[in-house]
Structures are given as structure tokens and as C-alpha cells.
C-alpha positions in Angstrom: 202.8 186.9 27.9 201.1 190.0 29.6 203.8 190.0 32.2 206.6 189.9 29.6 205.0 192.7 27.7 204.6 195.0 30.8 208.2 194.2 31.9 209.6 194.9 28.4 207.9 198.3 28.6 209.1 198.9 32.1 205.6 199.2 33.5 205.4 198.5 37.2 202.5 196.1 38.0 201.1 193.8 40.7 199.8 190.3 40.0 196.8 189.3 42.0 195.8 185.7 41.9 192.0 185.6 42.1 192.0 181.8 42.6 193.7 182.4 46.0 192.0 185.6 47.0 188.2 185.6 47.3 188.1 189.4 48.1 190.0 190.1 44.9 187.6 187.8 43.0 184.6 189.7 44.3 186.2 193.0 43.4 187.0 191.8 39.9 183.4 190.7 39.4 182.0 194.0 40.6 184.4 196.2 38.6 184.1 194.2 35.4 180.3 193.9 35.6 180.5 190.2 36.0 182.9 189.6 33.1 185.4 187.0 34.4 187.7 187.1 31.4 191.2 187.0 32.7 193.7 188.6 32.8 192.2 191.9 33.5 194.2 195.2 33.6 193.5 197.7 36.3 195.1 201.1 36.8 194.6 202.7 40.2 191.7 200.3 40.9 189.8 201.0 37.7 189.4 198.5 34.9 191.3 199.5 31.8 190.5 196.4 29.8 191.6 192.9 29.1 194.6 191.1 27.7 193.5 191.6 24.1 193.1 195.3 24.6 196.6 195.6 26.2 198.1 193.5 23.4 196.5 195.7 20.7 197.7 198.9 22.4 201.2 197.5 22.7 201.3 196.5 19.0 200.2 200.0 18.1 202.9 201.4 20.3 200.2 203.0 22.5 200.5 201.0 25.7 201.4 203.9 27.9 198.5 206.0 26.5 196.1 203.1 26.9 197.2 202.6 30.5 196.9 206.3 31.1 200.6 206.5 32.1 201.2 209.4 29.8 198.8 211.6 31.9 200.0 214.0 34.5 198.7 213.2 38.0 195.8 215.3 39.2 196.1 217.3 42.4 193.0 217.8 44.3 
């Protein structure tokens, strides 16, 4: 259902299966402070939240904002 929602909103994403990728699993544990609730949503390597958060943002028509896709890129 998360994939369908992201595709409908034309959001590019990458699916990473943590069952098959031990490095990804360790990363997820560290970034989510041990919370192994899946799916988790990351943007540029930072945890944005979980499925329920994405669903609520989409229902409120605020998915782009929640993902931070409405922000201008920062030049350093």
C-alpha cells in the first residue's frame, strides 16, 4: 500500500529489503533508535517516519511537505 501511495503521488523511491540485507538492517536499527517497525520512510538517509505517518500525511494532502520534497535544495 505504501508503494501504491508513493507511485500515485509520483514520488521516486527505493525499496530496500532488510530481510536480505544485514547492513541495511543495522542502519535501520541505528537510525530508528532500535524501533524495528516497518516500513520506515527515509529521505536522504534520514528517518522521516513510519507507514502510519506517511498515510496520515497523504490523507491530509501533505505528503510532499512531510517528505520535505517541497523544500529547495540547500547549497553549501
